[in-house]
N, C-alpha and C positions, 0 to 999 in steps of 0.2 A: 330422631333427635328432637328434643323439645325446643321450640322457638320461643323467643321472648321479645316483646316491645316494651315501651315505657311511656307513662303519662307523668309529666312534670307540671306541678301546680304552681303558677307564678302570677296569678291575676288578682291577688288580694288588694285591699285598699291601703295597707300600710298605716293604719290608724294610730298605732303606737309609736310611729316615727313621723308623725305630722303629715302623712300622705305621701312620703317619699317612696320611690320604687325600690323595694328591698332586693328583688332579684338582680338589680344592677349595682348593688353595693359591691365594692372590691375588697377582697381579702387576699393577701399574698399575691397581688398583681393580677388577679382575675376576678370576674364577677361571680356572684353566687349562682347565677343562672348557668354560666359556663361550667362551674363546678358540678352542678347537678347533671347537666347533659353529658359531661365527660365521665361522671361516675357510672351512669347507667350504660353508656357505650362500653366502658371497660368491663362491665358485667355481662356483655353480650347482646344488649338491646339493638335490634335491627332498625326499627322505626321508633323515633322519639317524637311524641306528641306533647306540645307545650300548651297548656290551657292559660292563655293570656293574650292581650293585644301584642302585636309584633314589637318586641323589645330589642332585637338584635338581628339585623338583616343578614349577617354573615353566618349565622348558625344554620346548619343543615337539619332542620326540624320541620314538623308540620304544626302550624299554628291553628288553634281552635279557640272559640270563645263561648262560654255559657250564655244562654239567653233567658232572662236579661243578665247583663254583666253584674259582677259582684254578688253572685248567688251562693258563694261559699265553695269549699273544697269538693263537696259531694257533687254539686252541679258541674264543677270543672271536670270531675272524673267521668260523669255521665256524658258530657260533651266529647271528651277525649276518646271514649270507647268506640265511637263511630269510626275512628281511623285506626283502630288496633286490629291487626290481622293475626297475630301470633297466638300460640297456645297459652302462653302466660304473659303477665304484664307487671312490670314494676310500677308502683304508685309512690311518688316521692314529692315532698315539698321542696321549694327552691331557696330555702333560707337556712340551710345547714352546711356550715363550712367543712364539717367532717363527714360528708355524705359518702365519700369513697370508702373509707374504712368501715363506716356503718353498714353499707351494703355488703361488704366483704364478710360480715358476720352472719349474713343470711345464707341458707343452702343454695346451691346452684340450680336447683329446681324444686318445685313444690313437692313435698313428700307424698307418697301414695296414701290415699284416704283423706287427704286434707284439701281444703279449698284455697288455702293460702298460708303464709307465714309472715310475721312482722316482728319487730324488735320490741322489747319491754325493759324499761329502765326503772321499774317500779310502777309504771303506768304503760298501758299498751300504746305504742307509737304506730298507729295505723298508716301514717304517711311515710313510713320507712318499711315498705313491705313488698312482697311478691305474691301474686294471686293468679289463680286459674281464670283466664279471660271469660270462659263460658259461665262460670259461677258468679263472677263479678257482674257480668252483663245481665244474668237472670235476676240478681238481687237489685240491680239498678232499675230494671223494668217495672218493679213493683212500687217504686217511689212516686208520690204525686209531684206535679210541677217540675218534672225533670230534675228532681233533687234539690231544688232551690231551698236554701236555709236548713237543709237536713243535717243531722249530726252524722259523724262517721259510724257511730254505733247503729244508727238506723239503716245504714247501707250494709254494714259488715256483721252486725250482731247475730244474724241468722245463719252465717256461714261457719264452717269448721276451720278455725284458724289457729295455728300453733304460734306460740310466742318464744322468741329467743332472748334470754336474759342478758343484758349488757349493762355496763356502768353508765351512769348519767352523763359523764363527760363525753361519751360518744354520740349523744343525741341532743346536745344543747344547741338549739337554733338561735337565730338572731331575731329577737322581738323588739328590741329597743336600741337607742343610741349607745347606751352603756355596753350592751352586748356586742355591738359592732366594734366599739373601741377596744373591748377586751379581746375579741377575736383577732383584731389587727395587732394586738400586743403579744399574741402567741398563746394565750390561755384564756379560756372562758372562766368566769367567776360565778359565784353563787348568786350574785345580784343580776337576775335576768328580768326583774319586774319593774325597774324604774321607768317612768313614762317619759315621752318627749317633752321638751321645754314648753310647748304650747299647752299641754295638760297642766303643768305646774302653774302657768299663768292663770288658766281658767279656775284652778283650784283656789288660788289666792283671791281671785275676784269673788268667787262664791263665798269664801270665808268672810270677806269684808262685808258683803251684802247681807249675810244672815248672822253676823256676829259670832262666828265660830272661831275657836282658838286654833293655833297652828297644831297640826297633828290630828285634828278632828276629822279630816277627810283622808282616809288611808288609801291613797290612789293605787298603790301596788297591790294591796289586798283585794281591792274591788276588781282590778283588771284580771288578777289571777282567778278570782271567783267567776268572772264572765267567761274566761277561757275554759275552765273546767266544766262549767255548765254547758257551754256550747258544744264541747266535745262529747259530753256524756248524755246530754238530752237533745238539745237543738239550739241553734243560734238565737232564735227569738226568745228562748227561755232565759237567756243571760241577763238582759236588763230587768225583766220581771223578778228574777231571783235576787238581783242586787237590791231592788226596792224592798222585797220581803225581808232580806237580811237586815237592812237598815231599820225597817219597822220593828222587827223582833228585838234588835239591839236597843232601840229607843225605849221600848216598853220594859226592857230589863234594867234600864238605868242609864244607858247611853255612854258608858265608859269604854275605853279602848279594849278592855278585856271582854266586855259584853259584845262589842262588834266582832272581835276575833272569834268568840264562841259561836255567834250566829252564822258567820261566814263558814266556819269549820263544819257546822251542822248541815248547811246547804250543800257544801262540796261533798260531804259524805253521802248525802242523798243522791247527788248527781252521779257519783261513781258507781252506785248500786242500781241506778235506774234501769240500765239495760237488762240486768238479770231479772228485775221485777217485771219488766214488760215481757221478756221472753218466757217467764214462768206463767 
């Protein structure tokens, strides 16, 4: 019988919610962290490793921390693998209220001939997946700096991973305060990109300082660009890409349409970057 453990990633900065600890957000009377732990337990995980500082003393889990902290999800996975003993391992984020049904969409074991399987809602959701431990460990061993700031594609791009197509409703995580409010109301909405209040205040201050009009700073668009580049290329590439998109938009005329076109072009490059590197 194939054994399975789980790595739950819960050590992010929560920058889009003003530094709040997202895994401790409560939805339907329980924290997102407990939702994640319960979901992997329900799918047979024997040992659950949580990559984060200790957030809940009552959870029967193994706590690990990437070194240095806040090194990103790949660094958390690398740290967690040291405590994984099973043949296969779930790798999940701790900000998904629907993680239980999401994991139920995965097969009960990695199919023969594959290194893993993850969900795909139009984009591969690497952090809702089940992988062969040996394959994941081998891939991790080739990363510099124990995976710090590496993209998920850098870790998994060389593996043979199948994708299970699902509706986006099943994979919508909580990135912002609006997402949390929507989840508590019983339905996620399409607006998953509004930033925390602190970013709004900073945006207003920037606009006043540099004489910009309301709407000249598309916060949601920029944050989504950063997310897509971080996932497709690497985390340090996100601010660089945002700068380049702004530069290109400015040279094109600086309109909202110019900005959207520049961002779309960068995102399109990021989505195809892994295939270019692999080729």
